[in-house]
N, C-alpha and C positions, 0 to 999 in steps of 0.2 A: 504494500500500500504506500503510495506517495504522500508526502506531507500535506500537499495542497488538497488531497482527497479526503483528509480526516477533518470533519467539521465537528468540533467539540460540542456545540450546543445541539447538534442534530443527533449525535451518537451517544451522548451522555446526559445524565441528570445531575443537577447540583443538589447536594445534601449538606446539612449541618453535620459536622463530625461529632459523633457521640458514641456512647458505649455500644450501640447496635452496629456500628461500622468498625470492622477490624482493620487496623493498620499494620498488622503483623507482616503481611506480604509486600507492603509498600517499600520500595528501595529506589531512591533517586540517585544514589551514588555519592552523596555528600554525607559523611558520617554524622556530622552535627545536626543536619536537617532531618535525617532518618531517625536519629535518637529523639529529637524534639517531638516528632509526630508519633513515635511509638510510646514514649514514656512521659512527656512533659506537657503537651498541649492542654490536657484537661486540667492541670494545676492552674494554668493561666485563665482558663475558662471559669473555674470555680471562683477566682478572685475578680471576675468581670474585667480582666485586663485585655482580653482578645476574644474574637469569635473565629472559629475555624471551620472551613468548608472544604468539601471534596467534590470533584467531578468523578462520577462512577459510570462505568459502561451500563447501558440500558438493556443488557442481555442477562441471561441466567447467572452468569459468573459475577456480575456487579464488581468488576475489578476497578480499583482506584487508579485513575489516570493522572490526577494532579491533586495536590492539597495546598491550601493557602490559608493564612491567618491575616486578619485585619483588625485594626483598632483605631480609635479616635486619637488624633494628635493635632499639632498645629505647627505652622512655620512662623517663627518669631523673627520679625524684621531686624531686630537689634542683633541677632546672632549671625546674620548673613553678611558676607563680605560686601563692601560697598558696590562693587561692580555687578554682582549678582542681584543685589537688592534693587539697584537702579533699573536693571533690565526687567526684573520681575514687576516692579511697580509701574513701569512705563505702560503696562497693559491694564492698569487699574485706574479708573478716574480718580482725580485728586480727592474728591469728596468721599470716596469709598476706601481710601487707604487706611490701614489699621496697623497696630503694633504687632498683631498676631492674626494669622489667616487660618481658617479651618482646613484641616487636612486629614487624610486617612493614611495610616502607616501600613504598608504590606510588610508584616513582621517576618514571616517565613513563607517560602513557596518552593515546592518541589514537584517535578514531573517524574513519574515512575519510569525507570530505565527501559521498560518494554514499549514506551510511547515516545521515546526520544526521536528527534528527527521528523516529527509530524507537525511541527509548528504549534505545539500545544501551549508552550509558555507565552507566546505572543497572543494567542487566542484568549488565554486567561487574563492577561493584562487588558486586552480590549474589552473583555466582559466586565472586569472591575471598573474600567473607565465609564462604560455605559451605565453600569449599576449606580454609580455615585453621581451621575449627571442626569439620570432619569427623573422625570417630574414626580414620580412616586417616592423618591428618596426622601426620608424623613428629616434630614439635617443638611445644612449647608456644607459643601465640601469643594474647595477651589483647587486643592493640590493633592496629588498622590505622592507619597514619599517612601523611600526605601533605603535601608542601610545595606547596600550591595556588597557582597564579598569582594575584597580587593584583589580581583583577578581580571586580567584584560578581557577574557572571554565573557565574564559576567557583566562587566561594565559596558562592553560593546553591545551585549544583548539589550540592556536597559536603554542605552542610547538609541538603538534602532527602534525602540518602542516609545520614544518621545520623552525620555528622562534626560536630565542634564546634571553633571556634577556641580554641586553647589560651590565647592572650593577648588580653585585652580590647581593647587598642589597638595601633596600629602602633608607637607610641613605646615601649611596654612590651616589645614583641617585639624591636625594634632594640636596646634596652638589654640584653636577655637574650642576644642573639647577637652583641653587641659590634659593631653596625653604627652608623656615625656618624649623628647625628640629621638631618644634611642629606642623607643618601643616600636614594635611592628604595628602598623595600622591595618587591622583585620577587615574593616568595612569602610566603604565610602558612602557619604550622604548624597543621595540623588533625589531630584524633584521633577515632577511633571505637572505643568499647568493644564488643568482640564478644559480651559477655554481656548487653548491654542492648538 
């Protein structure tokens, strides 16, 4: 099956991840993400810190294709480098500019290894974008944000899907988040304006 033939919303159903959905067989290939969805996601759910969803095949097997978690967040203008803040606020009328803008954080996201190469990740991001800009959405959400793994492949994936690095360099990002200059920066902060 070719990637462009696999339509996620046509072949799968979106379900809230709960005790009735086993994540035992889900393997995306990143040990941290696999461990989170096997052992930890429900602890975050219990504390109302995140909601976790899965796209599962609509056949008898109900295989998990992709899992993702989302939570409320915000983009604080004062935390942004001037260059990024100016570019971001250029798209917002002066009278609507705020100190903090409503956002949704994509906390964890993984595509099962059996569905790699089928454009699933991009389809999930498009689904999330549509979800939070749909008129039935219950809350304002201007931005999607993600702490992307600091790997070229991952950063490029998010870039292709409309996300931008907020900080030009790792050093600038470490300074903003008070991470020592000698420490490895595991994640990069990326943002997608839902009106652009």
